[in-house]
N, C-alpha and C positions, 0 to 999 in steps of 0.2 A: 332490242325487246319489242316484241309485237304486242297490240292491244288485244285483250280478251274479248270475246264476244259480247259479254255483258257490259264491259267499258265502252265498246264501240256503239252500242244501243244506247247507253246513257248520254253520250256525246251527241248522237243524232237527234235524241229527243230534246236535249238542251237546245240545239241549233234550231229545231222547229219552233220551240217556245220563244226563243229570242226573236226569230223571224217574225212570228206572229205578234209579239210584243211591239216590235218596231213598226209593223204595218198598222197596228192599232192606234199607235201614237200619231202616225202620219195621217190617218183617217180622221182622227180627233182633232189634229191641227187644221187639216183641210176644212173640216167642219166649222171650227172656230173662225178661221180667216174667211171662209165662204160666207158665213153669217154676218160678220163684220163688214165684208165688202157689199153685201146686199144692203145692210143697214145704212152704210155710208152712202151708197148710190141712191137709196131710196129718199134720203133726206131732202136733197135739192129738188127732186121731182115733186115730192109731197108740198114743199113750200112753194114751188112754181104753180102748182095747181090751186093751192089754197090762197095764194097771194097775186094771182094773175090781175084780179079786179083792182087790187090796191095799187099796182104798178101803173094801170091805165088811169086810175083817179090821179095818181101822181103827176102824170104827164100832162093831164089836163090843168092841173093846179100849178104846174111849173111857171107859167106866165105871170103869176101872182106873187112869186118869190122874189120880190124886189123891195127897194126902199128900206123900210125899218126891218123887214123879214128877209133881205137879201141874202143873209148868211145861212138861210135854211137850205140844207142839202137834199134836194128831192130825190126820192128813191128811183133808181133806174133798173134794179134788179129785184126779184122777189126776196123778200126777208121776213120770216115769221119771227115775231118778237117772243122772247121767253116769257113764260107765264109767271112773272115775277110776283112774289109774296110780300105782303106787308099788313098793317093792320089800321083800323079806324080809331077814332078818339076813344071809344070805349074798349079798345083792346081786341076787338073781333078780327079774327083772321080773315083776310081777302086776298085774292089773287087778280091778275089782269083779266082773267077769264069772266070774272063778275061783270065786266063791261062788254062782253061779247054782244054784237048787235048795235053798238054805239061807237061813234068816232070819238077818240080820246087825245087829248093833249096832255101827255105824261111829262111832268116836271119834277126832277130831283133837286132838292135844296138842303142847305144846312145853314145854321146861325152864324157859322164862321166864314161863310161865302159872302163877300163884300157886294158883288154884282147882284145877288140874290135880294138883298134889301131893297134895291131900287126896282128890280123886275116884279117882285111878289104882288104890289098893288095893281100892276098892269095885267097880271094873270087873273086877278079877282074881278077886274073890269071886263075882261074878255068873257069870263064866266057869266057875269051879269048881263052881257049883251047877247051872247049866243048859247048859253047853258040851256039844256032842256032834254027831252026824251031822246034826241039823236046825238047829243054832244055834251061832253063835261071836261073841264079843266081838272086833272088829278094831280094834285102836288104832294109828293111824298118827301117828308123829312127823313135825313139819314144821320141826325146826331146820334152818337153812340153813348154820350154821357148826359146826365142830369135831364131826364126826359121831360121836365116841366119847363125847362128854358125855351124850347121851341115855341110853346104856346104863349109864353110871355113875349117872345121876339115878335110873332105875329101881332100881338096887341100894340106893341111899340111902333110897328110900321104901319098901323091902321088897317089891318086886313082881319075881316071878322066874317066874312060871307062864304068863304071857301070851305068846303068840307076838309077836315083835318085827317090826314093819313100819315103814318110813319113806319119806318123800318129801323128799329134800333140796332140792328145787326149790320146795317148798311150793305146787305147782300144784293139789293136791287141794283147798286151802282156796279158790283162786281159781275153780275149777270149781264148787264148791258156792255160792260167793258170787255167781257169774253167774246162778244160778237162784234166788237170795234165800234161800239156806239156811245161810249163814255169815256172822255178824256179829262175832265175837270168839271167844276161846279160853276154855274148850273148846267144841267143836261136836259134837254127837252126833245120828245119825240111826238110826232104826229101819227097816231096809229088808227088803222081802219077798223070797221066793225068785225072784221075777221082776224084781228089781232095781228095785222101786218104793218110793216113800215110804209109811210107815206112820205115822211120827210124827217130829218133830224137836225138840230142845232147845238153846237157846243158854245156855251156863252149865253148872255142875256139877249133879249129883244124886247121892243116896245109892243106888247101883246094887245094893248088897247088901241093901237094906231089903226087907221083906215086900211094900211097895207096888210097888217095881221089879219084884220077881220075878213077882209077880202079873200086872203089866202084860205082861211078856214071855211069860209062859204063855198068856196071852190071845191074844197075836199068834201063837203057835205052834198054837193050837187052830183049825186052819183046817177 
Protein backbone atom coordinates (compact mmCIF):
# COMPACT_ATOMS: atom_id res chain seq x y z
CA UNK A 1 0.00 0.00 0.00
CA UNK A 2 1.41 3.35 -1.09
CA UNK A 3 1.17 6.66 0.82
CA UNK A 4 -1.32 9.14 -0.40
CA UNK A 5 0.03 12.62 -1.39
CA UNK A 6 -1.59 14.24 1.65
CA UNK A 7 -0.01 11.61 3.95
CA UNK A 8 3.45 12.12 2.40
CA UNK A 9 3.10 15.89 2.85
CA UNK A 10 2.11 15.49 6.50
CA UNK A 11 5.09 13.24 7.23
CA UNK A 12 7.47 15.64 5.48
CA UNK A 13 6.06 18.56 7.48
CA UNK A 14 6.41 16.59 10.73
CA UNK A 15 10.04 15.78 9.89
CA UNK A 16 10.79 19.47 9.29
CA UNK A 17 9.18 20.42 12.61
CA UNK A 18 11.10 17.75 14.51
CA UNK A 19 14.36 18.76 12.88
CA UNK A 20 13.73 22.39 13.70
CA UNK A 21 12.87 21.51 17.28
CA UNK A 22 16.03 19.47 17.68
CA UNK A 23 18.10 22.31 16.25
CA UNK A 24 16.43 24.71 18.66
CA UNK A 25 17.25 22.47 21.59
CA UNK A 26 20.87 22.21 20.47
CA UNK A 27 21.13 25.97 20.08
CA UNK A 28 19.55 26.42 23.48
CA UNK A 29 21.93 23.97 25.11
CA UNK A 30 24.87 25.57 23.34
CA UNK A 31 23.74 28.93 24.64
CA UNK A 32 23.37 27.66 28.19
CA UNK A 33 26.69 25.83 28.23
CA UNK A 34 28.36 28.69 26.41
CA UNK A 35 27.20 31.15 29.05
CA UNK A 36 28.21 28.78 31.81
CA UNK A 37 31.65 28.38 30.27
CA UNK A 38 32.11 32.12 29.96
CA UNK A 39 30.98 32.63 33.54
CA UNK A 40 33.21 29.87 34.83
CA UNK A 41 36.22 31.16 32.93
CA UNK A 42 35.61 34.78 33.92
CA UNK A 43 35.58 34.01 37.63
CA UNK A 44 39.31 33.29 38.13
CA UNK A 45 40.28 36.10 35.77
CA UNK A 46 38.19 38.63 37.67
CA UNK A 47 39.56 37.36 41.00
CA UNK A 48 43.11 37.57 39.69
CA UNK A 49 42.62 41.18 38.67
CA UNK A 50 40.87 42.28 41.84
CA UNK A 51 43.14 40.31 44.16
CA UNK A 52 46.54 40.83 42.56
CA UNK A 53 47.56 43.45 45.12
CA UNK A 54 46.40 41.19 47.98
CA UNK A 55 48.71 38.40 46.82
CA UNK A 56 51.58 40.90 46.56
CA UNK A 57 50.82 42.09 50.10
CA UNK A 58 50.66 38.49 51.30
CA UNK A 59 54.08 37.71 49.88
CA UNK A 60 55.57 40.75 51.59
CA UNK A 61 53.97 39.71 54.88
CA UNK A 62 55.01 36.04 54.54
CA UNK A 63 58.29 36.61 56.39
CA UNK A 64 56.31 37.64 59.47
CA UNK A 65 54.16 34.48 59.61
CA UNK A 66 56.32 32.92 62.28
CA UNK A 67 56.40 32.23 66.00
CA UNK A 68 52.92 32.65 67.47
CA UNK A 69 51.40 33.07 63.98
CA UNK A 70 53.49 30.49 62.13
CA UNK A 71 50.32 28.53 61.37
CA UNK A 72 48.90 31.33 59.22
CA UNK A 73 48.76 30.08 55.62
CA UNK A 74 49.80 33.01 53.46
CA UNK A 75 47.86 33.41 50.20
CA UNK A 76 49.79 32.35 47.11
CA UNK A 77 46.93 32.64 44.62
CA UNK A 78 44.18 35.25 44.19
CA UNK A 79 41.07 34.48 46.21
CA UNK A 80 38.06 36.75 46.49
CA UNK A 81 36.38 36.15 49.85
CA UNK A 82 32.58 35.67 49.64
CA UNK A 83 30.58 38.69 50.73
CA UNK A 84 29.44 36.91 53.87
CA UNK A 85 26.44 38.29 55.76
CA UNK A 86 25.92 38.75 59.49
CA UNK A 87 24.50 41.37 61.88
CA UNK A 88 25.62 43.77 64.57
CA UNK A 89 24.56 43.87 68.22
CA UNK A 90 21.36 45.73 67.30
CA UNK A 91 20.43 43.20 64.61
CA UNK A 92 21.38 45.46 61.70
CA UNK A 93 22.27 43.42 58.59
CA UNK A 94 25.86 43.76 57.44
CA UNK A 95 28.13 42.12 54.91
CA UNK A 96 31.87 41.99 54.49
CA UNK A 97 31.47 44.68 51.83
CA UNK A 98 30.83 47.19 54.63
CA UNK A 99 34.57 46.97 55.35
CA UNK A 100 35.79 47.62 51.81
CA UNK A 101 38.77 49.92 51.95
CA UNK A 102 39.93 48.50 55.29
CA UNK A 103 42.05 45.49 56.17
CA UNK A 104 40.06 43.03 58.28
CA UNK A 105 40.98 40.18 60.58
CA UNK A 106 37.78 38.12 60.34
CA UNK A 107 37.33 35.59 63.14
CA UNK A 108 34.49 33.06 63.44
CA UNK A 109 33.85 31.79 66.97
CA UNK A 110 31.29 29.99 69.10
CA UNK A 111 30.69 29.51 72.82
CA UNK A 112 31.17 25.74 72.47
CA UNK A 113 34.64 26.27 70.96
CA UNK A 114 37.16 25.66 73.77
CA UNK A 115 40.16 27.32 72.02
CA UNK A 116 38.00 30.39 71.34
CA UNK A 117 37.79 31.13 75.06
CA UNK A 118 41.55 31.54 75.30
CA UNK A 119 41.91 33.31 71.96
CA UNK A 120 39.20 35.96 72.28
CA UNK A 121 41.01 38.23 74.80
CA UNK A 122 44.05 38.32 72.50
CA UNK A 123 41.85 39.38 69.59
CA UNK A 124 40.51 42.23 71.70
CA UNK A 125 44.05 43.21 72.66
CA UNK A 126 45.05 43.26 68.97
CA UNK A 127 42.11 45.52 68.17
CA UNK A 128 43.15 47.82 71.02
CA UNK A 129 46.68 48.01 69.60
CA UNK A 130 46.03 48.37 65.88
CA UNK A 131 42.33 49.04 65.38
CA UNK A 132 41.48 52.22 63.51
CA UNK A 133 40.40 53.64 60.15
CA UNK A 134 42.53 51.13 58.22
CA UNK A 135 42.07 47.98 60.28
CA UNK A 136 39.49 46.17 62.40
CA UNK A 137 39.23 42.84 64.15
CA UNK A 138 35.77 41.55 63.18
CA UNK A 139 34.71 38.61 65.35
CA UNK A 140 31.49 36.90 64.26
CA UNK A 141 29.67 34.54 66.61
CA UNK A 142 27.96 31.57 64.93
CA UNK A 143 25.93 30.12 67.83
CA UNK A 144 22.54 29.03 66.52
CA UNK A 145 20.75 28.71 69.88
CA UNK A 146 20.21 30.99 72.90
CA UNK A 147 21.32 34.20 71.22
CA UNK A 148 22.03 35.87 74.57
CA UNK A 149 24.55 33.22 75.58
CA UNK A 150 27.41 34.59 73.42
CA UNK A 151 27.12 38.02 75.05
CA UNK A 152 27.23 36.44 78.51
CA UNK A 153 30.19 34.31 77.39
CA UNK A 154 32.12 37.42 76.32
CA UNK A 155 31.59 38.99 79.73
CA UNK A 156 32.82 35.81 81.39
CA UNK A 157 36.09 35.89 79.42
CA UNK A 158 36.54 39.61 80.06
CA UNK A 159 35.95 40.88 76.53
CA UNK A 160 33.98 44.11 76.28
CA UNK A 161 35.71 46.36 73.76
CA UNK A 162 35.25 44.37 70.56
CA UNK A 163 32.26 45.25 68.41
CA UNK A 164 29.71 42.45 68.59
CA UNK A 165 28.73 40.66 65.38
CA UNK A 166 26.72 37.47 64.99
CA UNK A 167 25.37 35.06 62.39
CA UNK A 168 22.68 32.93 64.09
CA UNK A 169 22.29 30.89 60.90
CA UNK A 170 26.03 30.02 60.88
CA UNK A 171 26.01 30.53 57.10
CA UNK A 172 29.29 32.44 57.29
CA UNK A 173 31.06 29.24 58.25
CA UNK A 174 29.45 27.33 55.37
CA UNK A 175 30.37 30.07 52.91
CA UNK A 176 34.02 29.92 53.93
CA UNK A 177 33.93 26.13 54.00
CA UNK A 178 32.69 26.17 50.41
CA UNK A 179 35.92 27.88 49.32
CA UNK A 180 38.08 25.60 51.46
CA UNK A 181 38.78 28.12 54.20
CA UNK A 182 36.83 26.76 57.17
CA UNK A 183 37.47 23.37 58.71
CA UNK A 184 36.78 23.94 62.40
CA UNK A 185 36.62 26.56 65.10
CA UNK A 186 38.04 29.10 65.40
CA UNK A 187 38.60 30.12 61.78
CA UNK A 188 40.40 33.39 61.07
CA UNK A 189 41.11 35.17 57.78
CA UNK A 190 43.21 38.25 57.12
CA UNK A 191 41.39 40.08 54.34
CA UNK A 192 42.60 42.93 52.15
CA UNK A 193 40.73 46.23 51.59
CA UNK A 194 39.57 44.76 48.26
CA UNK A 195 37.98 41.79 50.02
CA UNK A 196 40.69 39.29 49.08
CA UNK A 197 42.56 36.71 51.13
CA UNK A 198 45.94 37.65 52.57
CA UNK A 199 46.18 34.72 54.94
CA UNK A 200 44.09 32.12 56.79
CA UNK A 201 44.53 30.10 59.95
CA UNK A 202 42.52 27.14 61.19
CA UNK A 203 42.75 27.14 64.97
CA UNK A 204 43.74 29.71 67.58
CA UNK A 205 46.68 32.09 67.72
CA UNK A 206 48.15 34.57 70.19
CA UNK A 207 46.96 37.67 68.40
CA UNK A 208 48.30 40.08 71.01
CA UNK A 209 51.85 38.76 70.55
CA UNK A 210 54.62 40.72 68.87
CA UNK A 211 54.62 38.14 66.07
CA UNK A 212 50.95 38.75 65.32
CA UNK A 213 51.27 42.53 65.57
CA UNK A 214 54.22 42.50 63.17
CA UNK A 215 52.29 40.32 60.71
CA UNK A 216 49.31 42.69 60.71
CA UNK A 217 51.56 45.73 60.38
CA UNK A 218 53.25 44.13 57.38
CA UNK A 219 49.84 43.55 55.79
CA UNK A 220 48.90 47.18 56.41
CA UNK A 221 52.10 48.48 54.82
CA UNK A 222 50.79 48.52 51.27
